[in-house]
Structure formats: structure tokens, C-alpha cells
N, C-alpha and C positions, 0 to 999 in steps of 0.2 A: 392736328394735321399729320397725316401720314407722309413721311419723307419721300417714299417711293412714288406715291400719288402725285406729289408736287413736282418731282423730277420728271415724271412721265408727261405732265401737262406742259412743262417748260420745253421739253424736247419736241413735243408734237406742235407746239406753237411755232417754234423756230423752223420746223420742217414744212409746215403747211399753211400757216395763217399769215397772209400778207396784210399788214395793218395800214389803214388810211392815215395820211399826214403824220407819218412816223419815220424814223431813221431805220432803214433796213439793215444797215451795218451795225447799228447799236443793238437791234433785236437779235441779229445772228450771233453777236458776241456775248450778250448778257441775257438773252431771253426777254420775256415780257417784264416790264418794270413792276407791274402789280397784276395780280389775278384777283378780281373781286368776286365774291360769292353770295353776299346777302346785302339787303338794303331796306331801311325802314325810316319813314319820315325824312329827315335831312341827313341821316347817317348811313354810311356804307361800311361794309366789313370785307377785309381781304382774306385770302385763303389761310393766312397765319393767325386769323382771329383779331387783328388790329382794326380798330374803328376810326373812321374819319368823318369830320363834318364835310359834306359835299357842298363846298362853297361856289360851285359852278353849275349846279343842277345838271351835272354831266356835261352836255354840250348846250348849255343855256336853255334846256328844254323840259326838265322834269318839274313843271310849275307846281303841281299839287303834291309833290313829294313821292317817296317810294312806298311800295307795299300797299297801295290802296286796293283792297279786295273788291270794292264796288266796280272798278273798271274791269277786273278779271271776270266778275259775274256778268257784267254787261256783254263782254266778249263771248263768254260761254253760252249765254242765252241766245245770242245772235247766231253763233255757230250751230247750235242745236236746231234753230229755226230755219236758217238758210245761210250756209257758210260763205257762199260767194254767188254773185251775179254780176255780169259785166254791165256797163252803162252805154255800150254802143247801140246803134240802130234805134235810139230812143227807148231802149229797155230801161226800166227803173225799179226802184225798191223804196220802201218806206224810210229806212234809216237815212238814205241819201237825200230824200225829199225833205225830211224833218231837219236834217243838219243844214241844208242849204237855206231853208226858211229861217232857222235860228241865227245863222251867220248874217243873213241879210238884216235881221232885226236888231243886231247889236253893232253892226259896222258903221263907220262914219258916213254921214250924208246919204247919197243914193247908190251906194255900192250894193246893189240888190241881186246881182247875178253871179253865180259861183261855178267855176270850172275846177274840178278836183284833180289832184295829182298825188304822188306818193311822198313828196318832200320838197324842200326849199329849192334845190337846183332845178328840178322839174318845173316848179312853179314859176321861177324867173324865166326859164327858157320858153315856157308857155306864154308868159306875158309879152315877151319879145315877138313871138310868132303872131299872137293876136293883134299886137300893135301894127305890124306890117300888113297883116290881113285886112285890118280896118282901113288902112290907106289904099290898098288895092281895090277894095269895095267902093271906096269914095272916088276912085278914078285918079289917084295920085300914087302910082306904083314906085316913083322915084324916092318917095319918103320911106327909106329903109334903114337909115343910120340910127343907132342907139347911142345916146350920150350917157356915160356913167362917170363916176368920180375917181380920181386917184386915191389910193388907199382903201377903196370900197371893197367889200366882199359880197358876192352874189351867188356863189356856188361853184361847182366843179364839172358840170356838164359842158359841152363845147360852147354853147352860147353864154352860159352863166360864167364860165371861166374867162371868156373874152370880155365880159362886162366887169369882172373883178379887176380892181386897179392895184393889185399887189404883185410886184415883180416876180416873186418866186413861183406863183401859180402860172405865169406865162412862160417862164424859161424851162419848166419841166417838160414842155411839149414844143413842137415846132410848126404847128398848124392851127393857129387861132382863127376863129370865124371872122370874116370881113365885116366892114361897116359898123364897127364899134369904135367910139371915140371917147377919150377921157379928158375931163376938165378938172380944174383945181377944186378941191373940196371946200365947202363952207363959204363960197363966194358967189353971190348972185351975179355980180358983174362978170365973173369968169365964165359963167354959163352963157350970158348974153354974147360975150366975145367969141366963144366957141361956136355958137349958133351962126353968128355972122360970118365967121371964117369958113365954116363948112357949107353954108348956104341953107337958109331956113327951109327951102322946098325939098331938101334931101333928108330932113330929120323926121323920124317917126316918133321917137319918145325919149324922155329923160327919166332915168331911174336913180333913186336915192334911198338909202337906209335912213329912217328918222334919227337913229343914233348909229354912227359907224362902229360896228362891233369888232370883228376880228382884225380890222385895220388899226385899232388903237383906242376904241371907245371914245370917239370924238362927238361932243354935243354941239349942235348948231347954235348960232345966236337966235334969240327969241323971235326975231322978225324974218329969219332966213326963209322959212318955207312959204310964208305969205309972199315974199319977193319972188321965189321960184314959181309959185302958182301964177303970178302975174306975168312973168316972162313967158312961161309955157302958153298961156292964153294969148298973149300978144302975137306969138309966132305960130299959133295953131298946133302946138306940139303936145302930144299926150304925156301926162305926168304919172309915173308909176312909183309907188312907195313899196319898199321891201320890209315888211314887218315880220319876217321869219323869226328873228330873235326877239323883237320888242312886243309882239302881239300877245294878247290874252293875259294882261295884268302885269307883265314884267316891270313896267316903268311906273306903276302906281296909277295907271289909267288903263282901261280895257285895251285900247290901242294907243300907241305913242303919238300918232298924229292928232289925237284928241287934245293933247297939250297945246298944240299949235293952232287949232281951229281951222285946219286946212283939209279939204277933201280932194284926194287924187282921182285920176280917171280909172286907175287900176291899183289894187293893193294885193301883194302876194303874202302868203302865210304858210306856216308849217309848225314844227316844233311844239309850241305850247298848246296847239289845238287839241292834242291828245296827251300832253305831258310826257311824250316819249313812249307811251304804252302801246302805240301802234303807228307805223309809218303812214302819215297823211299830210297833205298840203293842198294848196289851191290858189286860185286867182279870183279876187272879187272885182267885178266890172261895174262901172257906172251905167246909168241909163243912156248916156250919150254914146258910150262904146257899144253897149248891147243892142241898142236900137239900129245901129248900122249893120251889125251882124244879122239881126233879125229881118230887117226890111230889104236889104240889098243883096243877100245871099240867096241863090236859087238851087243850091245843092248841099251835100254834106259838109260839115266842118271837118276837114281831113287832118285832124289832130286828136290824139287821145292815147291813154295808157291802159294796159290790161287792168290795172288796179285803180283807175280813176273812180272815185266814189265807192271804194271797197265797203260792202255793207258792215263788216265787222269793225273796220276802222271808223265808220260813221257812227256806229252805236257807241263805241268807246269815246269818241269825241263828244257826243251828246251828254254822256254821263260826266265826262271831265268838265264840260262847261257848266253843268248843273252844280257840281261840287264847288267850282270857282265862285259861283253866285251865292250858293247856300252858305258857304263858310266865309263869305266876304273877304276873299283872298286878295282882291285888288286893293282894298283898304288896308289890309295887313301889309301888303307890299309897300304901300306908301308910308305907313307908320314905322315899320321895321327899317325901311330904307333911310328914313330920317335919323334913326338911331345909328345905322351903319355909317352914314356920312358924318355924324357928330363924333363918332369914334375915330374916323379917319382924321378929322380936324385936330383932335387931341394928339394923335400920333404925329401929325404934321408939326404941332407945337413942340413935341418932344424930340423929334429927329430933324435936323436941319437939311437933310438930303431928300426929304419927302416933300412933294409939291403937286400942284395941278389936281387937287381933289375935285372929283366930279361925279355926278350920278343923278338918276331919277329912279325912284322906287328901288327895287332890288337889282339894279344894274349900275355898278359903281367901279371906279378905278382911281389910281393915283400913279404918279411918275416919280422916277428917281433921278436926281441930279447931283453931280459933284459940287456944283455951285448953283443953287436954285435961283439966286438973284440974277446971275448972269446967264442962266439956262444952259450951262455947260454940262455935258454928259460925262459919265465915268468912261475910262478907256475900255473897260470890259462891262458888259451888260450885267446889271444887278438883279433885275426882276427874276431871271431863272434861278438864281441862287436863293432868293427869298422863297420862291415856290418850293424848291427842294427842301429847305429848312422847315417850311410849314408842313409839308408831307410827313416829314419825320415826326412831327408833333401832333399829327392827326387832323390836318386841315388841307383840303383840296382847293387850290385857286388856279389862276392861269396867268402866264406871262405872255406879253406881246412885245416882240422885239423887231418887227419889220421896220426897215429904214432907220430913222432916228429914235423910234419909240423904245422906251425902257419902262414898261408899264405893267402893273399888277392889277388884275381884274377880278371882280367878284360878281356872281349871279346866282345866289342861293335859291332853293325852292321857296315859293311864296308862302309856305306854311311855317317858315322858320319863326321861332319865338324870340322874345327879348332876351331870355336866358341864353339861348343858343347864339344870338348875336354877340352877347358879352363874351362868351367862350371863344367865338371866332376871333374877336378883336384881341383877346388875351394872347391867343396863339400867334396871331399876326405880329403883335408887338414884340413878343419873344423872338420870333424869327427874324424880324428886321434888326433887332439888337445884336443877335449873333452874327448876322452877315456884315453889318456895318463895323462891328468890333474887329472882325477879321480883316476887312478891306481897308477901312479908314484908320482905325487905331493901330492896327499892325498885327 
């Protein structure tokens, strides 16, 4: 590494690059924490040449791993053929048509109709607008409230920020969208109480992540979504699931809702549909929802993005889904996830401050407690310290510390091997040992 080159990049970063979900003060004082330059498989390399196991698939999204030339070739072929075409005015193109058909064929139940976006926030905003439009077309325009859950994360556009149930995302602004209501997470009775309190005739939809991701990686009771589906049906409310993180094999099933045997009215997706190789997302609609849009609308659907159904993104997604199927990555996620959880349980037995081991497939977490039997927390959050120690040793993970959470999270690429899982666990164990020795032992 050339020292002058590195110093130049640091100064340019500080001067011009405003980073998402980052401390501006920290960046201005210290520059970027890491500058990454290369990635292959589950490994990434920084500008100094140090390698790391990417234990988070970057932002939960690089499902097929890094450096897959097939996706670059698919993108280049599409660029050479037709680099872009919009999908407005019923203009269409083959990659978009083929991808819509593919998604319909693999989605749960009758989610056969796909509206494309550029990412998760746009997808959730789109679902909210479609839900409200649905009720307008059905002659019930007062049904406009969206119920979401406390600690949920649904994105950072105006609507999706308002649906997000994490305090910090609300307090950074002062103008949230109206008609968003939050209920307690993981309680069917709480949803029923919220509906009754707000008035069923005012509710358009309820949205939930199958696994609450950025809010703390909370898994629901096994019968939770069956209960939610029944309540939504009872009150005639649309049920939306947010599979932006969990979709396309992450939890050891193609979609996480497959684990629960429940089909929503709409399902949002992004991230894993292209494994991060191109920005793409969307909303899958059931026959019930689409039939109303089709039969009761007499004009254009006044919603869309310049890059809805981008042909290059669709071509990349098709190749990405082909690789997931061909290499049986959903099964690999299930098997490697079992190994990851088994390793966590061994660590739990070794360290008395580790508890609440949880996971499905390659989406797993644990919490830290000063006294795990009494569920008392440390005065100072431990998860960020473990993350920092792991980074020093060549492992990227994530800490979640919203509210009471003191959580370490993993979401490695679905291509990870048993040997790489073992190495990940070794580094994690060393990192926990170092942190607890400093804090607990003295």
C-alpha cells in the first residue's frame, strides 16, 4: 500500500463522502474506519491487505458471495444488448418479464404479481401505497393506517421510516408520515388490541418482518404468524411481510414465511434477489390484491421509479437465482446454519455471560448479560466491544444495541463452508474471551 495514496483517500472521504448510518463526528476525526478493496467468496480485503471473514454478507445481502464473474457477465451481456429501458406506459423487456415469472414461480402461495423497485425502502413504501390504493378502489378510503411493530426496521424513506419502530430513526427527523401505528412485537393479542383501539375500519395493512432484523434479530413463536393471518382476515386487513433481509435462502428456506406455512397478501423483497450485485427490489402481490387493481382501476397506476425493473438488474437477478438453485445454497444455508448454532451453544456453555442463542439458517445471534439467569445487562454494552475485537482478528460481525439489546449478529454468505464456519467460531471465541477478561475479570 502506498502511504500517500491511503492518506489521499482518507482526506477525500472526510471532505466529500457522507456515510449512511454512521457517526459524522467520528468520520471527521478519524476518517473511514476501513477502506475495502477486494472481495472473493466470503472474504474481503482492506487497503492494507488484511483479510476478513465477511460474517454479515455486508448488509445481510451478498448471498452468493463475492467475486462471482457470472453476474458480471450477465450484466455486461445485457448492457451490450440494451443497457436500459423504462417500464412506464406498459413498455417492457424480456429480462423484466422473465424475472417476474421466475419470482412468481418460487414465491409462497399465489404471490404472482411483481412490482419492481430499486431496494428495500422503496419496496416497503410501495407496499404501503398499494395497500391504501387497494382500499380506495374498494370504496373504503378511510382505511389508510399502517400498523407496524416496535423495534421493527422497514427502511429509511419517509413511509418506511415511519413504519420502522426504532426510536433513533424517528428522532433524527421531525416530520414522520401520518397514519402509522406501532404495536408490541411478537404478540397476536397486542395486534388485536391495537386494531380495536384504532378502529378496524381505519386500518389498511399490518407489516412484519418474519425475523426482526436490525431491531435485534427476534424470532417469533412458531404459531405467531398463523395467529396474525387469522386476525388480519378477521378484520379484513391486508397482511404484508418484509422479506428484504430473509428472502432468497437466508434462513434455510427460499423465503422465511415458508417456515411458518403462512401466505401474506403482499411480500416485499430486495437485497438477496441480486446478492448486492445490482440495486433491485420489489413487491409481490397476491391474486386478491392484484385483482382489485386490475378490475377496479380505470386509469394509470400513478406510482413508479425510473429504475423499476431495470433490465440490467433483472438480468443479474435471474443469474443470481440460477446460482442459488444450481449450487443448492438454500440447503447449504440450512446445514451451515446448524453448525453455526451448535458453535454458539458451545460458546454459551463456556461463557456464563452469553445467552439467548437463536437462528434459522445463516441468520443467527446471541445476547450478552451480566447475569443471564436474572437477565440483567452490563452497565456498558458489550456487543460493540466484541465486534471491535473480532475485526482486529479478521472477522466482520454486527452489534445491535437499540433499547435494551446487547446483541451480536451474524449473517454470512450462503456459500460459506464448514471450515470457514469453524474459523469464524474460533475468532469469535477469542474475541469474547478478550472482552470478558477485560470487563469481568478486571
